LOBA-404297 format. One record per residue (C-alpha): residue number from 1; residue in one letter; x, y, z. Coordinates in Angstrom, 2 decimals, always signed. Each point is the difference from the previous one (the first is absolute). Layout:
<pts>
<pt NUM A <X Y Z>>
...
</pts>
This chain:
<pts>
<pt 1 M <+68.29 -251.90 -74.16>>
<pt 2 D <+3.32 -1.31 +1.24>>
<pt 3 H <+2.27 -1.36 -2.68>>
<pt 4 P <+3.05 -2.13 +0.71>>
<pt 5 T <+2.12 +2.66 -1.70>>
<pt 6 D <-1.52 +2.84 +2.02>>
<pt 7 L <+2.90 +1.98 +1.49>>
<pt 8 A <-2.07 +2.02 +2.45>>
<pt 9 I <+1.42 -0.08 +3.50>>
<pt 10 R <-2.42 -1.25 +2.56>>
<pt 11 P <+0.39 +1.52 +3.48>>
<pt 12 D <-0.84 -3.33 +1.65>>
<pt 13 D <+3.02 -1.69 -1.57>>
<pt 14 D <+3.04 +0.60 +2.26>>
<pt 15 V <+2.53 -0.80 -2.72>>
<pt 16 Y <-1.41 +2.61 -2.32>>
<pt 17 A <-0.45 +2.48 +2.85>>
<pt 18 D <+3.70 -0.34 +0.91>>
<pt 19 E <+1.04 +0.47 -3.62>>
<pt 20 L <-2.28 +3.01 -0.31>>
<pt 21 A <+1.49 +1.55 +3.13>>
<pt 22 E <+3.53 -0.53 -1.39>>
<pt 23 I <-0.96 +1.54 -3.33>>
<pt 24 R <-1.59 +3.00 +1.69>>
<pt 25 E <+3.09 +0.50 +2.17>>
<pt 26 S <+2.24 -0.24 -3.06>>
<pt 27 I <-2.12 +2.57 -1.84>>
<pt 28 S <+0.12 +2.32 +3.01>>
<pt 29 E <+3.80 -0.28 +0.24>>
<pt 30 T <+0.35 +0.62 -3.73>>
<pt 31 R <-2.19 +3.11 +0.21>>
<pt 32 T <+2.12 +1.30 +2.87>>
<pt 33 R <+3.24 -0.57 -1.94>>
<pt 34 I <-1.41 +1.69 -3.10>>
<pt 35 S <-1.22 +2.96 +2.05>>
<pt 36 R <+3.40 +0.45 +1.64>>
<pt 37 R <+1.79 -0.25 -3.34>>
<pt 38 L <-2.33 +2.57 -1.58>>
<pt 39 E <+0.67 +2.40 +2.88>>
<pt 40 S <+3.74 -0.52 -0.47>>
<pt 41 I <-0.26 +0.67 -3.74>>
<pt 42 Q <-2.04 +3.14 +0.65>>
<pt 43 E <+2.66 +1.30 +2.41>>
<pt 44 E <+2.76 -0.72 -2.54>>
<pt 45 V <-1.88 +1.85 -2.76>>
<pt 46 E <-0.61 +2.99 +2.27>>
<pt 47 E <+3.71 +0.11 +0.89>>
<pt 48 K <+1.05 -0.17 -3.65>>
<pt 49 L <-2.39 +2.78 -1.02>>
<pt 50 D <+1.04 +2.34 +2.84>>
<pt 51 W <+1.93 +2.60 -2.01>>
<pt 52 K <+0.79 +2.11 +3.07>>
<pt 53 A <+1.87 -2.87 +1.64>>
<pt 54 W <+1.89 -0.62 -3.25>>
<pt 55 V <+1.04 +3.67 -0.17>>
<pt 56 K <+1.25 -0.17 +3.62>>
<pt 57 E <+2.00 -3.14 -0.79>>
<pt 58 N <+1.37 +1.34 -3.32>>
<pt 59 P <+0.36 +3.79 +0.33>>
<pt 60 W <+2.69 +0.36 -2.68>>
<pt 61 K <-1.89 -2.10 -2.53>>
<pt 62 A <-3.18 +1.96 +0.72>>
<pt 63 T <+1.87 +3.30 -0.46>>
<pt 64 G <+1.50 -1.21 -3.28>>
<pt 65 I <-3.34 -1.19 -1.31>>
<pt 66 A <-1.71 +3.25 +1.02>>
<pt 67 F <+2.76 +2.07 -1.62>>
<pt 68 S <-0.10 -2.05 -3.20>>
<pt 69 L <-3.78 +0.20 -0.20>>
<pt 70 G <+0.06 +3.76 +0.63>>
<pt 71 L <+2.67 +0.48 -2.67>>
<pt 72 Y <-1.93 -2.12 -2.49>>
<pt 73 L <-3.27 +1.87 +0.62>>
<pt 74 G <+1.79 +3.36 -0.11>>
<pt 75 I <+1.56 -0.72 -3.39>>
<pt 76 R <-3.28 -1.18 -1.52>>
</pts>
């Protein structure tokens, strides 16, 4: 039952086959870009949550925070 408004792509129609190939390529490129961006975001999050690296970069702040926390818990 083919209808004039049927949007199914027929493999025997070169015009539709070319468009389909372009769409598939575009989807593939988009997936690749999304995957790379997600990997980049994951790396950024891991860097931000790495408290050991932060302590190495900010030893005086870390010492002050540890001292303040120890004093606060000792007084309680």
